[in-house]
C-alpha positions as CSV (number, residue, x, y, z in Angstrom):
1,G,-0.1,0.0,0.1
2,G,0.9,3.6,-0.1
3,D,3.0,5.2,2.5
4,L,1.7,8.0,4.8
5,T,4.1,10.4,6.4
6,M,3.3,13.1,8.6
7,S,5.9,15.5,9.8
8,A,6.5,19.1,11.1
9,G,9.0,21.6,9.6
10,E,12.6,21.7,10.2
11,S,14.4,24.8,11.4
12,N,18.2,25.9,11.1
13,A,17.7,28.8,13.2
14,D,15.1,28.1,15.9
15,D,13.0,25.1,17.3
16,G,11.5,22.7,14.8
17,G,7.6,22.8,14.4
18,S,5.4,20.9,16.3
19,S,3.1,18.1,15.4
20,S,-0.1,17.0,17.1
21,L,-2.3,13.8,16.5
22,S,-5.5,13.6,18.9
23,A,-9.0,12.4,18.9
24,G,-12.1,14.5,19.3
25,A,-13.7,15.6,22.5
26,S,-17.1,15.3,23.6
27,T,-19.4,17.2,26.1
28,S,-22.1,14.5,26.4
29,G,-20.3,11.1,25.4
30,D,-16.9,9.5,25.3
31,G,-14.2,11.2,23.7
32,G,-12.7,9.7,20.5
33,A,-10.5,6.8,20.5
34,L,-6.9,7.3,18.8
35,T,-5.2,4.1,17.4
36,L,-1.6,4.0,16.3
37,E,-0.7,0.3,15.0
38,G,1.5,-1.3,12.3
39,G,-0.4,-2.7,9.3
40,S,-1.0,-6.7,9.2
41,G,1.1,-8.7,6.7
42,S,0.6,-12.0,5.3
43,V,4.4,-12.8,6.3
44,G,5.3,-10.4,8.9
45,G,3.4,-7.5,10.5
46,G,4.4,-3.9,10.3
47,S,6.0,-2.2,13.1
48,A,5.1,0.8,15.3
49,S,7.6,3.1,16.7
50,L,7.2,5.9,19.1
51,S,10.2,7.8,20.2
52,G,11.4,11.3,21.4
53,G,13.7,13.2,19.1
54,S,17.6,13.1,19.4
55,G,19.5,16.1,20.8
56,G,22.8,17.5,19.8
57,T,24.3,19.6,22.6
58,G,21.3,19.4,24.5
59,D,18.9,16.5,26.0
60,G,17.2,14.4,23.7
61,G,13.4,14.7,23.8
62,A,11.2,13.2,26.2
63,M,8.5,10.3,25.8
64,T,5.5,10.1,28.1
65,V,2.9,7.7,27.8
66,S,-0.1,8.1,30.4
67,S,-3.8,7.4,30.7
68,G,-6.5,9.9,30.7
69,S,-7.4,11.3,34.1
70,S,-11.2,11.8,35.4
71,S,-12.9,14.3,37.7
72,D,-15.6,11.7,39.1
73,A,-14.5,8.4,38.3
74,S,-11.3,6.2,37.9
75,S,-8.4,7.4,35.8
76,G,-7.6,5.2,32.6
77,A,-5.4,2.0,33.0
78,V,-2.1,1.7,31.0
79,L,-1.4,-1.7,29.6
80,M,1.6,-2.7,27.9
81,E,1.9,-6.3,26.7
82,S,3.1,-8.6,23.9
83,P,0.1,-10.9,22.6
84,A,0.0,-14.8,22.6
85,G,2.3,-16.6,20.2
86,G,0.5,-18.5,17.4
87,G,0.9,-22.1,16.0
88,V,2.4,-24.9,17.9
89,A,6.0,-23.3,18.3
90,G,5.3,-19.7,18.4
91,D,6.8,-17.8,21.5
92,S,5.1,-14.8,22.8
93,G,6.9,-11.4,22.3
94,A,9.3,-10.1,24.8
95,V,8.6,-6.9,26.7
96,S,11.8,-4.8,27.5
97,I,11.7,-1.8,29.8
98,K,15.3,-0.6,30.3
99,T,17.2,2.6,30.7
100,G,20.3,3.9,28.5
101,S,24.0,3.3,29.2
102,A,26.2,6.3,29.7
103,S,29.9,6.9,28.9
104,T,30.9,9.4,31.2
105,G,27.8,10.2,33.4
106,S,25.3,8.0,35.1
107,S,23.2,5.8,33.6
108,G,19.5,6.4,33.6
109,S,17.5,5.4,36.8
110,M,14.2,3.2,36.8
111,L,11.2,4.0,39.2
112,L,8.5,1.4,39.4
113,S,6.0,2.8,42.0
114,T,2.2,2.9,42.8
115,G,0.3,5.8,43.8
116,A,-0.3,6.7,47.4
117,S,-3.9,6.8,48.8
118,S,-5.0,10.3,50.6
119,G,-8.5,8.9,51.4
120,S,-9.4,5.7,53.1
121,G,-8.4,3.4,50.4
122,T,-5.2,1.5,50.1
123,G,-2.0,2.1,48.4
124,G,-1.5,0.4,45.2
125,S,0.1,-3.2,45.0
126,V,3.4,-4.0,43.1
127,T,3.4,-7.6,41.8
128,V,6.4,-9.2,40.1
129,S,5.5,-12.7,38.8
130,V,6.7,-15.1,36.1
131,G,4.6,-17.5,34.0
132,D,4.3,-21.2,35.0
133,G,5.3,-24.1,32.8
134,V,2.9,-26.7,31.8
135,S,5.3,-29.2,30.9
136,G,8.5,-27.3,31.0
137,A,10.2,-25.3,33.7
138,G,8.6,-22.4,35.4
139,G,10.1,-18.9,34.8
140,S,12.8,-17.4,37.1
141,V,12.7,-14.1,38.7
142,S,16.3,-12.4,39.4
143,V,16.8,-9.4,41.2
144,T,20.5,-8.4,41.2
145,A,22.4,-5.2,42.5
146,G,25.1,-3.7,40.1
147,D,28.9,-4.9,40.1
148,V,31.8,-2.8,40.0
149,V,33.4,-4.2,36.7
150,N,36.8,-2.1,36.7
151,A,39.1,-4.1,38.9
152,G,41.3,-1.0,39.9
153,A,38.1,1.0,41.0
154,A,37.2,1.9,44.6
155,G,33.5,2.3,44.1
156,A,31.3,-0.2,46.1
157,G,28.8,-2.8,44.7
158,G,25.1,-1.8,44.6
159,D,22.9,-2.4,47.4
160,L,20.0,-4.7,47.5
161,T,17.1,-3.7,50.2
162,M,13.8,-5.4,50.7
163,S,11.7,-4.0,53.3
164,A,8.0,-4.1,54.6
165,G,6.0,-1.1,55.3
166,E,5.6,0.8,58.6
167,S,2.3,1.6,60.4
168,N,1.7,4.0,63.0
169,A,-1.6,2.6,64.3
170,D,-1.3,-1.3,63.5
171,D,1.2,-3.8,62.6
172,G,3.9,-3.3,60.2
173,G,4.0,-5.2,57.0
174,S,5.3,-8.8,56.7
175,S,8.4,-10.1,54.6
176,S,8.6,-13.6,53.1
177,L,11.2,-15.2,50.8
178,S,10.7,-18.8,50.1
179,A,11.6,-21.2,47.2
180,G,9.2,-23.4,45.6
């Protein structure tokens, strides 16, 4: 099929132009949906890429993926997943979340956290789990602190901390670590 290209204008003396793609709002119903996807193919499916712009002497552009807020109901969910594999030997796709390396500065940090509750609700949970195996082995979970790879460096290896929550009015949370 034909190609579709949408881009903002370039500039040699100032900022490049911005580009916006959005669905329509509604005052009486749901807002319009916006779908960005690669095309289906009889051999391979098309890829979809969303990235911030590169920077020269300044920082690269940021990328934000967030769900919509609500004034009277729950905010929208954010789901990032790979679908199931097809056929008798197809694997499901991998999902990678990682920060970049740095040659002289620090590498990027990663934060995985849930929001606090200011009312009578509970704070959100964080669950890290791996898949079961039907006839093969179950998946493994590995949590590793960073090494110091330079033999002559004086830096310490990274710390690994696991702690349960505190409480001012009831028991503190429990911590449990067990093998299968």
